[in-house]
C-alpha positions in Angstrom: 0.0 0.0 0.0 1.3 3.4 -1.0 1.6 5.8 2.0 2.5 9.4 2.8 4.3 10.0 6.0 3.5 12.7 8.5 5.8 15.7 8.6 7.4 16.0 12.1 5.7 18.8 14.1 8.9 20.5 15.2 10.1 20.7 11.6 6.9 22.2 10.4 6.5 25.2 12.7 9.4 25.1 15.2 9.6 24.1 18.8 7.6 26.0 21.4 4.8 27.1 19.1 2.2 24.4 20.0 -0.3 24.2 22.7 -0.6 20.7 24.1 -3.8 18.7 24.0 -6.1 19.5 26.9 -4.2 22.7 28.0 -6.4 25.7 28.7 -5.5 28.3 26.2 -8.1 31.0 26.7 -10.8 32.1 29.0 -13.9 29.9 29.2 -16.2 32.4 30.8 -18.5 32.6 27.8 -16.6 35.3 25.9 -16.0 34.3 22.3 -12.6 35.6 21.3 -10.6 33.6 18.8 -7.0 34.9 18.5 -3.8 33.6 16.8 -2.2 34.4 20.2 -3.8 31.3 21.5 -1.1 29.4 19.6 -0.9 26.4 17.2 -2.6 23.1 17.8 -2.1 19.8 16.1 -5.0 17.4 15.3 -5.5 14.0 13.6 -8.7 13.2 11.7 -9.4 9.6 10.7 -12.0 8.5 8.2 -12.8 4.8 7.8 -15.2 3.7 5.1 -16.6 0.1 4.9 -18.5 -0.4 1.7 -21.3 -3.0 1.5 -20.6 -5.7 -1.0 -22.8 -5.0 -4.0 -21.7 -7.4 -6.7 -20.2 -4.7 -8.9 -16.9 -2.6 -8.8 -16.9 0.1 -6.2 -15.3 3.5 -5.8 -14.9 5.8 -2.8 -13.6 9.4 -2.5 -12.6 10.7 0.9 -11.8 14.5 1.3 -8.3 15.4 2.4 -7.0 18.7 3.8 -6.2 20.8 0.8 -5.4 24.3 2.2 -2.1 25.5 3.3 -1.6 29.0 4.8 1.3 29.9 7.1 -1.0 32.1 9.1 -3.6 29.6 10.2 -3.4 26.0 8.7 -0.6 23.7 7.7 -1.1 20.2 6.3 1.2 17.6 7.8 0.4 14.6 5.6 -1.9 11.6 5.2 -1.5 7.9 5.8 -3.9 5.2 4.7 -4.5 1.5 4.9 -7.1 -0.9 3.6 -7.8 -3.6 0.9 -8.6 -1.4 -2.1 -7.3 -2.6 -5.5 -6.1 1.0 -6.2 -5.6 4.0 -3.9 -4.5 7.4 -5.2 -4.4 11.0 -4.0 -6.1 13.1 -6.6 -6.5 16.8 -7.0 -9.3 18.8 -8.6 -7.7 21.0 -11.3 -9.9 24.0 -10.8 -9.8 24.5 -7.0 -7.0 22.2 -5.9 -9.3 20.0 -3.7 -7.5 16.9 -2.6 -9.2 13.5 -2.1 -8.2 9.9 -1.5 -9.7 7.8 -4.3 -10.0 4.1 -3.8 -11.5 1.3 -6.0 -12.4 -2.3 -5.4 -13.3 -5.1 -7.8 -16.7 -6.7 -7.6 -15.4 -9.9 -5.9 -14.0 -8.1 -2.8 -16.0 -9.4 0.1 -15.3 -6.6 2.7 -14.2 -3.4 1.0 -12.5 -1.1 3.6 -10.3 2.0 3.4 -9.1 4.3 6.2 -7.1 7.5 6.0 -5.6 9.6 8.8 -4.7 13.2 8.2 -2.6 15.3 10.5 -2.7 19.1 10.4 -1.7 22.1 12.5 -3.9 25.1 13.0 -4.5 28.3 15.0 -7.3 30.8 15.4 -7.8 33.5 12.8 -8.7 37.1 13.8 -8.4 40.1 11.5 -8.3 43.6 13.0 -10.5 45.5 10.5 -9.6 48.8 12.0 -6.0 48.4 10.8 -5.8 48.2 7.0 -2.6 47.1 5.5 -0.8 46.8 2.2 -1.9 43.5 0.5 -1.0 42.3 -3.0 -4.1 42.2 -5.1 -5.6 38.9 -6.3 -4.4 37.9 -9.7 -7.0 38.2 -12.5 -7.7 34.5 -12.8 -8.3 34.1 -9.1 -10.5 37.2 -8.8 -12.6 36.0 -11.7 -13.0 32.5 -10.2 -14.3 33.9 -6.9 -16.6 36.5 -8.4 -18.1 34.1 -11.0 -21.4 32.3 -10.8 -21.6 28.5 -10.2 -24.6 26.2 -10.6 -26.0 26.9 -7.2 -24.4 30.3 -6.7 -25.9 32.6 -9.4 -25.0 36.2 -9.3 -27.7 37.6 -11.5 -31.5 38.1 -11.2 -32.8 38.1 -7.6 -29.4 37.5 -6.2 -27.9 40.6 -7.8 -31.1 42.7 -6.9 -30.9 41.6 -3.3 -27.2 42.2 -3.0 -27.6 45.7 -4.5 -30.4 46.5 -1.9 -28.3 45.3 1.0 -25.1 47.2 0.0 -26.8 50.4 -1.1 -24.9 53.3 0.5 -21.9 51.3 1.5 -18.8 53.3 0.8 -16.1 50.6 0.8 -15.6 46.9 0.3 -15.4 46.4 4.1 -18.8 48.2 4.5 -20.3 46.1 1.7 -19.0 42.8 3.2 -20.2 43.7 6.7 -23.6 44.8 5.4 -24.1 41.4 3.8 -23.0 39.6 6.9 -25.4 41.6 9.2 -28.3 41.1 6.7 -27.7 37.3 6.7 -27.6 37.2 10.5 -30.8 39.4 10.8 -32.9 37.7 8.1 -32.0 34.0 8.1 -32.5 31.2 10.6 -31.0 27.8 11.2 -33.4 25.0 10.3 -32.8 21.8 12.4 -34.9 19.8 9.8 -32.5 20.6 7.0 -30.7 17.4 5.9 -26.9 17.4 6.4 -25.5 20.9 5.9 -28.0 21.9 3.2 -27.5 22.3 -0.5 -26.7 25.9 -1.0 -29.4 26.7 -3.6 -29.5 30.4 -3.0 -31.7 31.4 -5.9 -34.5 29.1 -4.5 -34.0 30.5 -1.0 -34.5 34.1 -2.3 -37.3 33.4 -4.7 -39.3 31.4 -2.1 -38.5 33.7 0.8 -37.5 30.6 2.8 -34.2 31.9 4.2 -33.7 28.9 6.5 -31.2 26.1 6.3 -27.8 25.1 7.6 -24.2 26.3 6.9 -24.1 25.2 3.3 -27.2 27.3 2.7 -26.6 30.4 4.9 -22.9 30.8 4.2 -23.5 30.1 0.5 -26.0 32.9 0.5 -23.3 35.2 1.9 -20.9 34.1 -0.8 -23.4 34.6 -3.6 -24.5 38.0 -2.4 -20.9 39.1 -2.0 -20.0 37.9 -5.5 -23.0 39.7 -6.9 -21.7 42.9 -5.3 -18.3 42.3 -7.0 -16.5 41.1 -3.9 -14.4 37.9 -4.3 -15.8 35.3 -1.9 -15.8 31.6 -1.4 -17.1 28.8 0.8 -14.6 26.8 2.7 -15.8 23.2 3.4 -14.6 21.3 6.4 -15.4 19.6 9.7 -15.3 20.4 13.4 -12.6 18.6 15.3 -12.7 19.8 18.9 -14.9 21.4 21.5 -14.9 25.2 21.6 -12.4 26.5 24.0 -14.8 29.3 24.8 -17.5 27.2 26.3 -19.9 27.3 23.3 -21.3 23.8 23.1 -22.9 24.6 19.7 -19.6 25.5 18.1 -17.5 22.4 18.5 -17.4 18.6 18.4 -14.7 16.1 19.4 -14.2 12.4 19.3 -16.8 10.9 16.9 -17.2 13.7 14.4 -19.0 11.7 11.7 -21.8 14.2 11.5 -19.8 17.4 12.4 -19.3 18.8 8.9 -19.3 22.5 8.8 -18.6 25.0 6.0 -17.5 28.6 6.5 -16.9 31.6 4.1 -14.2 34.0 3.2 -14.4 37.4 1.5 -11.5 39.2 -0.2 -11.0 42.8 1.1 -8.4 44.9 -0.7 -6.6 46.1 2.5 -6.8 42.8 4.4 -6.8 39.8 1.9 -9.0 36.8 2.7 -11.2 37.6 5.7 -13.0 34.8 7.6 -16.7 35.1 8.2 -19.4 32.7 9.5 -22.9 34.1 9.8 -24.3 30.6 9.8 -22.6 29.9 13.2 -24.3 33.0 14.7 -27.7 31.5 13.8 -26.4 28.1 15.2 -25.7 29.7 18.5 -29.2 31.2 18.5 -30.9 27.9 17.9 -28.7 25.4 19.8 -26.6 27.1 22.6 -29.5 27.1 25.0 -33.3 27.3 24.7 -35.0 30.6 24.0 -32.1 32.7 22.8 -32.6 35.7 20.6 -30.1 37.9 18.7 -29.9 40.4 21.5 -28.7 37.9 24.1 -25.1 38.4 25.2 -23.9 34.9 24.2 -25.2 35.6 20.7 -23.8 39.1 20.5 -20.4 38.0 21.5 -20.3 35.4 18.7 -21.8 37.9 16.2 -19.2 40.5 16.9 -16.4 38.1 16.2 -17.6 36.0 13.3 -17.1 38.8 10.9 -13.3 38.6 10.8 -12.5 35.6 13.0 -12.7 31.9 13.2 -12.0 29.6 16.1 -9.9 26.9 14.6 -11.3 23.8 16.3 -12.1 22.9 12.7 -10.4 21.4 9.7 -10.7 23.2 6.3 -10.8 20.6 3.5 -11.2 22.7 0.4 -13.0 25.6 -1.4 -14.4 23.6 -4.4 -17.8 24.1 -6.0 -19.5 21.9 -8.7 -16.9 19.2 -8.4 -16.5 16.3 -10.8 -15.3 13.2 -8.9 -12.3 11.7 -10.8 -13.3 8.5 -12.6 -17.0 8.8 -11.9 -19.7 8.7 -14.5 -22.2 10.3 -12.1 -23.2 13.9 -11.7 -21.0 16.6 -10.3 -21.4 17.3 -6.6 -22.1 20.7 -5.2 -19.2 20.4 -2.7 -16.8 17.9 -1.2 -17.3 17.8 2.5 -18.6 14.3 3.0 -17.2 10.9 1.9 -18.5 10.0 -1.5 -19.0 6.6 -3.0 -20.6 4.7 -5.9 -21.0 1.4 -7.7 -22.7 0.3 -10.9 -26.1 1.2 -9.4 -25.2 4.8 -8.8 -24.0 7.2 -6.1 -24.2 6.2 -2.4 -26.0 8.5 0.0 -23.2 10.4 1.7 -25.6 11.7 4.4 -26.3 8.2 5.6 -23.1 7.0 7.3 -24.9 4.1 8.9 -25.6 2.5 5.5 -22.7 3.9 3.6 -20.8 2.8 6.6 -18.2 5.4 7.3 -17.0 6.9 10.6 -14.9 10.0 11.2 -12.9 10.6 14.4 -10.6 13.3 15.7 -8.0 13.7 18.4 -5.7 16.4 19.4 -2.0 15.6 19.5 0.0 16.8 22.5 3.1 18.9 21.9 
C-alpha cells in the first residue's frame, strides 16, 4: 500500500509554538474571542469507510486537507490502509481540492479504506480597524471567486438583493459587513435541513424561505458578495474539537462523523482573505440554550467576532464548487465535505453514514 508520511511537528512550525492537547489556552467564561495568540494546535482526523458488498466494482472518494496557509493552517500529511485494489491521492484541477480515491473489484468481500490526516492550525482574527498593504488577487483568481456557479448565481434576484443590501456602502469592508449583518438578521438555522443543506441560494430568495444550515446560509453570503463584485468563497470542512470558549454549539470532538461545517471568506483589498461565518451565529441562537434571541449576550459575543475571525477547532478541507469526482460517471457534486462513493447502481447517500458505513474521528496531538 502506498503511503505518505506525516511531517514532524517540530520541523513544520518550530519548537515551542504548540499548545498541548487538553491545555487551557483561553478564558472559558462565555466570551467568544478567537485569536492567533492562543497558539498552534495539532490534530489528527481519521475517516474509515466500509463499503457494503454490492456485486459490482466500487469506488470511494474521501476528502483530504487541501489548504495550506502559514498564518492559520498547515497540512502535515496523510497515511492510509485498507484492501482497495487501487488507492490514489487526486487533485481537482480548478480548485485544488484533494481527495483519496479508492477502488475495489466486484469480488472483494469486505471493502475497507481508512485515511488519517494530520494538520496544525491556529485561530484567525483580522483587525479590520488596521488596514494594511496587500498584494491584489491575480485576475484568474479574482474571476474564479466572483463568477457564478450552478448553485451560486450572481444575476437576477441574487444581484437585486445584493444591491439593496449594499446600497450606501462606501467601501468593500462596509459592503461585506452589510451582507454579513443582513444574513444574521434575516435567516434562521433549520434543524430539519438534511446534512449541511444544498446551497441553492436562488431558490431561497425566490421562495423567501431563508432557513437552512451552513451550506445554505454561508453560501447565501458568498453569492450575495460575488454579486456585489467582492471575491468570496465557501470553505468546506469539519469540526474537530470542542470550543475552548465554552460554546457547546460551536464544537465537536471524538466521533465527528456528523460534524461537517462550511464557512466563508471574502477578499477585502486592504486585508486579503477575511474569515466570516454568519451561519454559526444562527447556530448559537438555535442550539446554545433554549429561547435565545439575537440580543442575548452569548449571541452578540459570537456575532461581533464571526465577521473577521474563526475559532480553529475545525479542519478546512477545500473551497471547491460543482466538483466532478475523478473516474466517476455520475453527476458533479455541489461540494466535497462528506465521503462519497458509488457502484454500478449509482452514487451512495453520503448523508447516511450508517448504511454507507463510514466513521470519522478526531483527536488532538499533545506537543
